[in-house]
C-alpha positions as CSV (number, residue, x, y, z in Angstrom):
1,M,-12.4,20.1,-27.7
2,A,-11.5,20.4,-23.9
3,I,-12.9,16.6,-24.0
4,F,-10.7,15.8,-26.8
5,V,-7.7,17.0,-25.3
6,T,-8.6,15.9,-21.3
7,I,-8.7,12.2,-23.3
8,N,-5.5,12.2,-25.4
9,I,-3.6,13.8,-22.8
10,R,-3.3,10.7,-21.1
11,M,-2.3,8.7,-23.8
12,I,0.3,11.2,-25.1
13,M,1.8,11.0,-21.7
14,R,1.6,7.0,-21.5
15,K,3.6,7.1,-24.8
16,H,6.5,9.1,-23.1
17,L,6.4,12.2,-25.9
18,T,8.5,15.5,-25.3
19,H,7.6,18.4,-23.0
20,T,6.9,20.4,-26.0
21,L,4.4,18.9,-27.4
22,L,2.6,18.8,-23.7
23,L,2.9,22.5,-23.8
24,L,0.7,22.7,-26.8
25,V,-2.4,20.9,-24.9
26,V,-1.5,22.5,-21.5
27,T,-3.1,25.7,-22.3
28,F,-6.3,23.9,-21.8
29,L,-5.6,22.4,-18.6
30,M,-4.7,25.3,-16.7
31,V,-7.7,26.5,-16.3
32,T,-7.9,23.7,-13.4
33,V,-4.5,24.6,-11.5
34,S,-4.6,27.6,-9.3
35,A,-1.9,30.2,-9.4
36,K,-2.2,30.5,-6.0
37,A,-0.8,27.1,-5.7
38,Q,2.6,27.6,-7.6
39,G,5.8,29.1,-6.1
40,F,5.0,28.5,-2.6
41,V,8.7,27.1,-1.9
42,N,11.1,29.0,0.2
43,Q,13.8,28.7,2.3
44,D,11.4,29.6,5.2
45,D,8.9,26.3,4.2
46,E,12.4,24.4,3.5
47,Q,13.5,24.8,6.5
48,L,10.4,23.8,8.9
49,L,10.2,20.9,6.5
50,R,13.5,19.5,8.2
51,E,12.8,20.4,11.4
52,W,9.6,18.3,11.5
53,I,11.5,15.3,9.8
54,K,14.4,16.2,12.1
55,T,11.8,16.1,15.2
56,I,9.5,13.0,14.3
57,A,12.4,10.8,12.9
58,S,14.7,11.4,16.0
59,D,16.0,8.4,18.7
60,D,13.5,10.3,21.4
61,F,10.7,9.0,18.7
62,G,11.8,5.3,18.8
63,G,11.0,4.5,15.6
64,R,7.7,5.3,15.5
65,K,6.0,1.7,16.5
66,P,2.4,1.5,17.0
67,M,1.1,-0.1,20.4
68,T,4.7,0.8,22.2
69,V,4.9,4.0,24.1
70,Y,6.4,5.8,20.9
71,E,3.2,5.8,19.8
72,D,2.0,7.8,22.2
73,K,4.6,10.3,21.8
74,T,3.7,10.5,18.1
75,V,0.0,11.0,18.1
76,N,0.4,13.9,20.4
77,Y,3.0,15.5,18.7
78,L,1.0,15.4,15.3
79,A,-2.3,16.2,17.4
80,H,-0.4,19.1,18.7
81,E,1.2,20.2,15.6
82,L,-2.2,19.7,13.3
83,E,-3.5,22.2,16.6
84,K,-0.7,24.6,15.7
85,L,-2.0,25.4,12.6
86,G,-5.2,25.7,12.8
87,L,-6.9,22.5,11.6
88,E,-9.9,21.1,13.5
89,P,-10.1,17.5,14.7
90,A,-11.2,15.0,12.5
91,F,-13.3,12.6,14.2
92,N,-16.3,14.1,16.3
93,G,-14.3,16.6,18.3
94,S,-11.0,14.1,18.7
95,W,-8.0,14.3,16.5
96,F,-7.4,10.4,16.8
97,Q,-9.6,7.7,15.6
98,P,-8.8,4.5,17.9
99,F,-9.0,0.8,16.7
100,E,-7.8,-2.6,17.3
101,M,-5.2,-4.7,16.5
102,I,-4.3,-8.5,16.8
103,A,-0.8,-9.3,16.7
104,V,-0.7,-13.7,16.2
105,T,2.3,-16.2,16.5
106,S,1.0,-19.4,15.5
107,Q,3.1,-22.8,15.3
108,P,2.1,-26.0,13.8
109,Q,1.8,-29.4,16.3
110,G,5.7,-31.0,15.8
111,N,6.5,-28.0,13.6
112,K,5.3,-29.5,10.1
113,L,2.2,-30.5,8.3
114,V,1.4,-33.9,7.4
115,A,-0.9,-34.9,4.2
116,K,-1.7,-38.0,2.7
117,G,-3.0,-39.1,-0.7
118,K,-1.1,-42.3,-2.9
119,K,2.3,-41.2,-0.8
120,K,2.6,-39.3,2.4
121,A,3.8,-35.7,2.4
122,E,5.5,-34.1,5.5
123,L,5.8,-30.3,5.2
124,R,8.5,-28.7,7.1
125,Y,7.7,-25.7,9.5
126,P,9.6,-23.2,8.2
127,D,11.8,-24.7,5.2
128,D,8.5,-25.9,3.1
129,V,5.6,-23.7,4.9
130,V,4.9,-20.8,7.0
131,V,1.3,-20.8,8.4
132,W,-0.8,-18.1,10.6
133,T,-3.9,-17.5,11.5
134,A,-5.9,-14.4,12.7
135,R,-8.3,-16.0,15.2
136,A,-8.1,-14.6,19.0
137,T,-8.2,-18.1,19.6
138,E,-5.5,-20.3,21.5
139,K,-5.5,-22.8,19.2
140,V,-6.4,-24.0,15.4
141,E,-7.6,-26.8,14.0
142,V,-8.2,-28.1,10.7
143,P,-9.7,-32.2,10.6
144,K,-8.8,-33.8,7.1
145,A,-8.3,-30.9,5.3
146,E,-8.3,-31.6,1.9
147,Y,-5.9,-29.5,-0.3
148,V,-7.0,-27.8,-3.8
149,F,-4.9,-26.3,-6.9
150,C,-6.8,-23.6,-7.6
151,G,-4.0,-22.1,-9.9
152,F,-3.8,-18.6,-9.3
153,G,-6.5,-18.8,-6.9
154,I,-8.7,-15.6,-9.2
155,H,-12.5,-15.0,-9.6
156,A,-12.4,-12.0,-12.4
157,P,-14.9,-11.9,-14.6
158,E,-13.9,-8.5,-16.8
159,Y,-11.1,-10.8,-17.7
160,G,-12.9,-14.0,-18.6
161,W,-10.7,-15.9,-15.9
162,D,-12.3,-17.7,-13.1
163,D,-10.3,-20.2,-10.7
164,Y,-13.2,-21.6,-8.8
165,A,-15.2,-22.0,-11.7
166,D,-16.8,-25.5,-11.1
167,I,-15.1,-26.4,-7.6
168,D,-16.2,-26.7,-4.1
169,V,-13.7,-25.5,-2.0
170,K,-15.6,-24.7,1.4
171,G,-14.0,-26.2,4.2
172,K,-10.5,-26.9,1.9
173,I,-7.4,-25.9,2.0
174,V,-6.3,-23.3,-1.6
175,I,-3.2,-23.7,-3.1
176,A,-3.0,-20.6,-5.1
177,M,0.2,-19.0,-7.5
178,V,1.8,-15.8,-6.8
179,N,0.8,-13.3,-9.2
180,D,-1.1,-13.0,-12.0
181,P,-1.5,-14.6,-15.5
182,G,-0.7,-11.8,-17.3
183,Y,3.2,-11.8,-15.6
184,Y,3.4,-15.3,-17.8
185,D,1.6,-14.2,-20.6
186,S,1.3,-10.3,-21.9
187,K,-1.8,-11.1,-24.0
188,L,-3.6,-11.6,-20.4
189,F,-4.7,-9.3,-18.1
190,R,-2.0,-6.5,-17.9
191,G,0.3,-8.2,-19.4
192,R,3.6,-7.4,-16.4
193,N,1.4,-4.4,-15.0
194,M,0.6,-7.2,-11.8
195,T,-3.5,-6.2,-10.9
196,Y,-4.3,-6.6,-7.6
197,Y,-5.6,-10.0,-8.6
198,G,-1.8,-10.9,-8.1
199,R,-1.5,-9.7,-4.7
200,W,-1.1,-12.6,-1.9
201,L,-3.6,-10.3,0.5
202,Y,-6.0,-11.1,-2.4
203,K,-5.5,-14.7,-2.7
204,F,-6.8,-14.9,1.2
205,E,-9.3,-12.6,0.6
206,E,-11.1,-14.4,-2.4
207,A,-10.3,-18.0,-0.4
208,R,-12.2,-16.6,2.3
209,R,-14.8,-15.3,0.3
210,Q,-15.2,-19.1,-1.4
211,G,-16.0,-20.4,1.7
212,A,-12.3,-22.4,2.3
213,A,-11.3,-22.9,5.5
214,G,-7.4,-21.9,4.5
215,C,-5.2,-20.5,1.4
216,M,-1.7,-21.1,1.2
217,V,0.3,-19.2,-1.3
218,L,2.4,-21.1,-3.8
219,H,5.9,-18.9,-3.7
220,N,8.2,-18.0,-6.6
221,T,11.1,-15.6,-6.0
222,E,10.5,-14.0,-9.5
223,A,6.9,-14.1,-9.5
224,A,7.0,-12.6,-5.8
225,S,9.6,-10.5,-6.7
226,Y,11.3,-11.3,-3.3
227,G,12.6,-14.5,-2.0
228,W,11.2,-17.5,0.9
229,H,13.4,-15.6,3.7
230,V,10.9,-12.2,3.0
231,C,8.1,-14.9,3.7
232,V,9.3,-16.5,6.8
233,N,10.8,-13.5,8.5
234,G,7.5,-12.0,7.7
235,H,5.3,-14.5,10.0
236,M,7.7,-16.4,12.0
237,E,5.8,-14.4,14.3
238,D,3.0,-10.9,15.3
239,N,1.4,-11.4,12.4
240,L,-1.1,-8.7,12.6
241,A,-5.1,-8.0,11.8
242,L,-7.7,-5.7,12.7
243,Y,-9.5,-7.2,15.5
244,N,-13.2,-7.5,15.4
245,P,-14.6,-7.9,19.2
246,E,-17.2,-9.0,18.5
247,T,-16.5,-12.2,16.3
248,R,-12.9,-12.1,17.7
249,N,-12.1,-12.8,14.3
250,A,-13.3,-16.0,14.0
251,D,-15.3,-15.2,10.5
252,E,-11.4,-14.5,9.0
253,L,-9.3,-18.1,7.3
254,A,-8.4,-20.8,9.7
255,I,-4.9,-20.9,8.5
256,K,-3.0,-18.5,5.8
257,G,0.2,-19.3,4.6
258,W,3.0,-19.1,2.6
259,L,4.1,-22.6,0.2
260,H,7.7,-23.5,-1.1
261,E,8.0,-24.8,-4.1
262,D,9.7,-27.7,-2.1
263,G,6.6,-28.3,-0.2
264,A,4.4,-27.8,-3.2
265,R,6.2,-30.7,-5.0
266,K,5.7,-32.8,-1.8
267,L,2.1,-32.7,-2.6
268,F,2.0,-33.0,-5.8
269,T,4.3,-35.8,-5.2
270,A,2.0,-36.9,-2.2
271,A,-1.1,-36.5,-4.7
272,G,0.4,-38.6,-8.0
273,M,0.5,-35.5,-9.7
274,D,2.8,-33.8,-12.3
275,M,3.2,-30.6,-10.5
276,D,4.8,-28.9,-13.3
277,K,2.1,-29.7,-15.9
278,A,-0.3,-28.3,-13.5
279,L,1.5,-25.2,-13.0
280,A,2.1,-24.6,-16.7
281,D,-1.7,-25.4,-17.6
282,A,-2.7,-23.1,-14.4
283,K,-1.1,-20.4,-16.5
284,K,-3.8,-20.7,-19.4
285,P,-6.9,-19.5,-20.5
286,G,-9.6,-22.1,-19.5
287,F,-7.6,-23.8,-16.7
288,K,-9.4,-26.2,-14.7
289,S,-8.8,-26.1,-10.6
290,F,-8.9,-29.7,-9.3
291,S,-8.6,-31.4,-6.0
292,L,-5.2,-33.4,-5.1
293,K,-7.4,-35.5,-3.0
294,V,-4.5,-35.0,-0.4
295,M,-5.7,-34.9,3.5
296,G,-4.0,-34.3,7.1
297,D,-5.2,-32.8,10.0
298,I,-3.5,-29.3,10.2
299,K,-3.0,-28.7,14.4
300,M,-1.4,-25.2,15.4
301,A,-0.6,-24.0,19.1
302,V,-1.9,-20.0,19.0
303,S,-0.5,-16.9,20.9
304,Y,-1.7,-13.7,20.7
305,N,-1.9,-10.5,21.9
306,I,-4.8,-7.7,21.1
307,Q,-4.1,-3.8,21.5
308,Q,-5.6,-0.2,20.1
309,T,-3.5,2.0,17.9
310,R,-4.8,5.0,16.6
311,N,-5.0,6.9,13.2
312,V,-4.5,11.0,13.7
313,A,-6.6,13.4,11.2
314,G,-7.1,17.5,10.9
315,L,-9.8,18.9,9.1
316,I,-10.1,22.5,6.8
317,R,-13.5,22.7,6.0
318,G,-14.8,23.6,3.2
319,A,-16.8,26.8,2.4
320,D,-19.3,25.8,0.2
321,E,-19.1,22.0,0.0
322,P,-17.9,20.8,3.3
323,D,-19.3,17.5,3.0
324,E,-17.6,16.9,0.1
325,V,-13.5,16.1,0.8
326,V,-10.0,15.7,-0.6
327,V,-7.6,13.4,1.7
328,M,-4.3,14.1,1.6
329,N,-2.6,11.0,3.8
330,A,0.8,10.0,4.8
331,H,1.2,7.1,7.3
332,W,2.7,8.0,10.9
333,D,4.5,4.6,11.5
334,H,7.8,3.0,10.8
335,L,9.2,-0.4,12.5
336,G,10.2,0.9,16.3
337,I,13.3,-1.0,17.5
338,G,15.0,-3.9,16.7
339,T,17.7,-5.7,15.6
340,P,21.2,-3.9,15.2
341,D,22.9,-2.7,12.5
342,E,26.9,-3.9,12.0
343,K,27.3,-0.2,13.8
344,G,25.1,-1.2,16.8
345,D,21.5,1.1,15.6
346,S,18.9,-1.0,16.8
347,I,16.3,2.4,16.0
348,Y,14.4,2.1,12.8
349,N,14.4,5.9,12.4
350,G,12.4,6.4,9.0
351,A,13.5,9.7,8.1
352,A,12.8,8.7,4.9
353,D,9.9,6.3,5.5
354,N,8.1,8.4,6.6
355,A,9.0,11.3,8.8
356,S,9.5,12.8,5.2
357,G,6.0,12.4,4.2
358,V,4.7,13.4,7.1
359,A,6.3,16.7,7.6
360,S,5.3,17.5,3.7
361,A,2.0,16.8,4.7
362,L,1.7,19.0,7.5
363,L,3.4,22.0,5.4
364,V,0.6,21.2,2.7
365,A,-2.2,22.0,5.7
366,K,0.3,24.9,6.9
367,K,-0.3,26.5,3.3
368,F,-3.7,25.4,3.2
369,K,-4.3,27.5,6.6
370,E,-2.5,30.4,4.8
371,L,-5.5,30.6,1.9
372,S,-6.9,34.0,1.8
373,K,-10.2,31.8,2.1
374,A,-11.3,28.2,2.5
375,P,-11.2,26.2,-0.3
376,R,-14.5,25.2,-1.7
377,R,-14.7,21.5,-0.3
378,S,-13.3,20.0,2.8
379,V,-9.6,18.9,2.7
380,L,-8.5,16.2,5.3
381,F,-5.5,15.4,6.6
382,L,-4.9,11.6,7.9
383,F,-1.9,10.0,9.5
384,P,-2.6,6.6,9.6
385,S,-1.2,4.0,12.0
386,S,0.1,0.7,10.6
387,E,0.9,0.9,7.1
388,E,4.1,-0.7,7.5
389,S,2.8,-3.9,9.2
390,G,-0.3,-4.2,6.4
391,L,-2.2,-0.7,5.4
392,F,-4.2,-1.6,8.3
393,G,-4.9,2.6,9.4
394,S,-6.1,3.4,6.3
395,E,-8.0,0.6,6.3
396,Y,-10.0,0.9,9.3
397,Y,-10.7,4.5,7.8
398,C,-11.8,3.8,4.6
399,N,-14.4,1.7,6.1
400,H,-15.0,4.2,9.2
401,P,-14.6,8.0,7.5
402,A,-14.5,10.7,8.9
403,I,-16.0,12.2,4.8
404,P,-18.0,9.1,3.2
405,M,-16.1,7.2,0.5
406,D,-18.3,8.5,-2.2
407,K,-18.2,12.0,-0.7
408,T,-13.9,11.7,-1.2
409,S,-12.8,13.3,-4.4
410,A,-9.5,11.6,-4.4
411,C,-6.4,10.3,-2.1
412,L,-3.4,12.2,-2.7
413,N,-0.3,10.3,-1.2
414,F,2.9,11.5,0.6
415,E,5.2,8.2,0.6
416,S,8.7,8.5,1.1
417,I,8.9,11.7,-0.6
418,G,12.5,12.9,1.0
419,P,15.3,13.5,0.1
420,A,15.4,13.5,-3.8
421,E,17.1,15.6,-6.4
422,L,15.1,17.7,-9.0
423,T,14.0,16.3,-11.6
424,T,12.9,17.4,-15.0
425,D,10.1,14.5,-15.0
426,V,7.6,13.1,-12.1
427,V,6.6,9.2,-12.3
428,I,3.4,8.0,-11.6
429,L,2.3,4.5,-11.2
430,G,-1.0,3.6,-11.6
431,G,-1.9,6.2,-14.1
432,G,-4.4,5.8,-16.8
433,E,-7.3,5.3,-14.7
434,T,-8.9,8.7,-13.8
435,D,-8.9,12.3,-14.5
436,L,-6.8,12.6,-11.8
437,D,-3.7,12.3,-14.3
438,D,-4.5,15.3,-15.7
439,Y,-4.2,17.4,-12.8
440,Y,-0.7,16.2,-12.2
441,V,0.3,16.8,-16.1
442,A,-0.7,20.5,-15.5
443,A,1.0,20.9,-12.4
444,A,4.0,19.1,-13.3
445,A,4.4,21.3,-16.1
446,A,3.2,24.4,-14.7
447,Q,6.6,23.6,-13.1
448,G,8.2,23.3,-16.3
449,R,8.0,19.2,-16.0
450,T,6.8,16.3,-17.4
451,I,4.8,13.6,-16.1
452,F,6.1,9.6,-17.2
453,F,3.4,7.2,-16.6
454,D,4.9,3.7,-15.8
455,D,3.1,1.4,-16.7
456,D,5.4,-1.5,-15.1
457,N,3.8,-2.7,-11.5
458,S,5.2,-6.2,-11.8
459,D,7.0,-5.9,-8.5
460,G,3.0,-4.3,-7.0
461,W,4.6,-1.6,-5.8
462,F,1.0,0.2,-6.8
463,F,-0.4,-2.1,-4.0
464,R,1.7,-1.6,-1.4
465,S,1.1,2.0,0.0
466,D,-2.0,3.3,2.3
467,H,-4.0,5.3,-0.6
468,Y,-4.6,1.3,-2.0
469,N,-7.2,0.9,0.1
470,F,-8.9,4.3,-1.1
471,V,-8.8,2.9,-4.3
472,K,-10.0,-0.2,-3.7
473,K,-13.2,2.3,-2.5
474,G,-13.2,3.8,-5.7
475,V,-11.2,6.8,-5.1
476,P,-8.8,8.2,-7.4
477,A,-5.8,7.9,-6.4
478,V,-2.1,7.3,-7.9
479,V,1.6,6.8,-6.7
480,V,4.0,9.8,-7.0
481,E,7.7,9.0,-7.4
482,N,10.7,11.4,-8.2
483,G,11.8,11.4,-11.9
484,L,14.8,9.9,-13.7
485,H,16.3,13.1,-14.9
486,P,17.9,14.9,-12.9
487,V,18.4,18.9,-13.3
488,D,22.1,18.8,-12.2
489,P,23.0,14.9,-13.5
490,S,26.1,15.9,-11.4
491,R,24.7,15.9,-8.2
492,P,22.6,12.4,-8.0
493,N,21.0,11.3,-4.6
494,K,23.4,10.7,-2.0
495,Y,21.0,8.6,-0.5
496,P,18.7,6.0,-2.8
497,M,16.7,4.1,-1.6
498,A,18.3,0.7,-1.6
499,S,20.9,2.1,1.2
500,W,17.9,3.3,4.0
501,Y,15.0,1.3,3.1
502,H,13.9,-0.5,6.3
503,K,17.2,-0.4,7.5
504,P,18.6,1.8,10.8
505,S,20.5,4.1,8.5
506,D,16.8,5.8,7.7
507,E,18.3,9.0,9.4
508,Y,17.5,13.0,9.2
509,R,20.7,14.2,7.8
510,N,21.7,17.5,7.0
511,D,23.1,17.2,3.6
512,W,19.7,15.7,2.5
513,D,18.8,17.6,-1.3
514,L,15.2,18.0,-0.9
515,S,15.0,20.3,-4.1
516,G,13.0,18.0,-5.4
517,T,10.6,16.7,-3.0
518,M,10.5,20.6,-2.1
519,S,9.3,20.8,-5.6
520,N,7.4,17.2,-5.7
521,V,5.2,18.6,-2.8
522,N,4.5,21.9,-4.0
523,M,2.8,19.9,-7.0
524,I,1.1,17.7,-4.9
525,Y,-0.2,20.8,-3.2
526,S,-1.3,22.1,-6.4
527,V,-3.2,19.3,-7.2
528,G,-4.8,19.6,-4.1
529,L,-5.9,22.9,-4.4
530,S,-7.4,22.5,-7.2
531,L,-9.4,19.0,-6.7
532,S,-10.6,21.1,-3.2
533,N,-11.6,24.5,-5.6
534,A,-13.2,22.3,-8.5
535,E,-16.8,22.4,-9.6
536,D,-17.2,19.0,-9.1
537,L,-15.8,15.6,-7.8
538,L,-13.5,13.6,-9.9
539,D,-14.9,11.2,-12.3
540,R,-14.4,7.4,-11.2
541,D,-15.7,6.1,-14.5
């Protein structure tokens, strides 16, 4: 009976049935939700949360950009707060996990790429193409680079899809469409619920595995969910990557890039081929990738800078299974000091994104330390660097964890959790994969709320925060967002995300409504406490 309920509660919630129906089954799950985790929210807790956010998001912290003097201030502050709370350093006696990053600015020779087939194609930089590298070198040269069109650039046996079948791309430049086939045909992959195969980062990873010299992702505004200006602004200078001092990143693709549709059309025209037909064919099963038989020398001047940044983490050691862990994650970084807004403000304070998440994680750490007994397994409070520039801090941690990934039960991520008004529901993105769903369902129900499992990931939001690096390692994780139905519709959130996201206006304000934030933090704490005291690690099957 318990197995039946565990399986079908996810089905129930994914169909978005009523709270009344949930209550019929939640009794079976409440054994996993510790009563100690309920009702911890009080005025003192909220005031402490506000003080942490106000401090971390103040101008004194300069927008918390990694590899600046403001990093030193931020990570030292976090280490001090963790020590005050009574946690122990997570990294062999240190609060810090240092790693190196490389910032690369690349520029093609003559601000253009020239290729020849039946005709000549001249791709203008950055109107037609934006290219860069992650290699620590002063120049990149790919002589007689051959361009090959590989559809979506996907190798996905579980979906019966392989754009690299029967084609050798070694030493060549792969052109791969953004997103995945499900975006265009709901019967393929997961329909509009984009898989990781649709992410532009995956295109680079797979091209590298296939031995390509480079990969250019073919942009489309609708399929990417952002315009060409985002590609240009994000990659004209200071392209960040993890740095390997042993290889100097020589094993990375020589060329990474975005290709505008106009630029792609120039290449197809030079090849004497019909681009529209090729794109249409690539969206159908059975497509065969092909060479455009267009070639040209690619030469880029490169400047780079290598610097160190740091993750921060504190540990509450488990009483019975100290070598197993639940990870509570909140990235500490933001965008620093940049282009002034219309008011002349140039500090991107990142109060919601992600001082609110950092403060929430600290509050949960405080609550764990106030328990009369340590949890059964350990709880790690991880504050990664460089989330905003590509999830690099969590990527490094997942490759060099304080406690092994196969002993990590789940990652609970605090991302832009405030301000938020109280709602009758909670949105979860990325559910339906593990039993972690059931813990959230039970915790929300204990608050008298329901879970809405959102299966629309067409914009790839699920892949854009630190938790996904844990998912790639097989660790259960989901995205938690505030609900859609306010308890008091007459008091909507005064500061919706569109008004502050990645803007200097993301500042702490005393009139923030944190009623929903506190409820969501309480729910996540409840899930974390239940997981840390569960008999077994979460099943990953």
